[in-house]
N, C-alpha and C positions, 0 to 999 in steps of 0.2 A: 511245902512238900512234907508229907508224913513219913515216918520211919517205916522201913520194910519189916513186916512181921516175920519172925524166924521161928520155925518149929524146932523142937528138940530132935536130934537125929535118932529116931527110934527104929530106923530101918536096919535090916540085916546088912552087914558089910558087903554082901554079894550084890545088893541092889545098886546098880550104877547111877551115879549122879553126874550132872554136867554143870560147868560154871555158867555164870550169866552170859559172858561173851560167847561161849559155845552154844548156848540156847538161842541167843540172838542170831548167830550165824546159821544155825540149823533151819530156822524158820524165816530167815531173810528180813529181820527187823533190827532196830537199834537196841543197844543195851538199855537205853532209857525206856524204850517200850516194854522190855521185859520187866524192868523195875516197876513201871506203872501197873503192869498186869499183876505183879506180886502185891503192890499196895491195894489194888482193887479187889483182891481176894480171888483172882482167876487162876492163880498158881500158888504153890507153897514152896518156900525155900527152907533149907537146912544149912547149918554150918558144919562142914566136914573138913577136917585137917586145916581149920582156920579160914576156909574159903566158903563164901556163900554159893550154894549149889541148889539145883532143882533135880528131882528124880527124872532120869532119862525117859522113863515110861510115861511121863506126862505129855510127851510130844509124839505126834505123828509126822508124816512127811511135810505137811503144809502148815502146821501150827499145833497148838495144844489139842489134845485128844477131844473129840466131839463129846460134849456132855460133861466134861470135867468142871468147867466154870459153874454150870448150873448145879451140879452135885455139891460143890464146895459152898455155894450160896445156901442150899437147903441145909447142909450140915451146920453152917454158921448160924442160920436162923433157929436151929434146934439147940443152940448153946454150945456147940463144939468149939474148942480152941484149935489152932492150927496143928499142934502136936497130936491131939485126939483124932483130927481128920486124917492126918497122914497115917496114923496107926490103923484106922478103920479101912482106908483105901487099900492097904497092903496086907490085911488079915484075911486068911482063907475063909470062904463062905461056900460050902458045898452046894448050897441051893442056887448059886449063881453060875451061869455059863462063864467059863473062864476062871473059876475058882475064887479069885480075889475081885473086889469091886473095880480096881484099876484095870485089870485084864478084861473084865466084862465090858467096861467102857471102851477099851481098845478094839473090842470085837463087835461094836455097835449094839450093845445091850443096855444103853443108857436108861431106858424106861424102867427096867427091872432094878437097876442100881438106885435110881432116884426114889422109887417106891420104898426100898429098904431104908434109905436115908430119911425119908419122911416118917416112916414108922418109928424111927429112933426117938422122935420128939414126944411120943406118947407113952 
């Protein structure tokens, strides 16, 4: 088993994060499944107050936000490190519906978000 990659906590303090057990409970899976999703690059974790956490906005009612895993893969393939991905997802972009990439993903605008992520590679 590989280590879980952890991004620097570059998020504003107002951005809510949840613990791995809270994330697992929210979407009805085991903590082991959440850890695997982190290792697979489908989610990003930060360490806040000494605890491994995931931004709450990464989750919908039934699981991770649709399009998040694919966007993270595109960013990773473009050479982004987890901290850079996290920063990009939560940085305002007035050209996106929802203003930030994560909010655009949450409102089903994944295609626009992935296009912008792909453009970063060039």
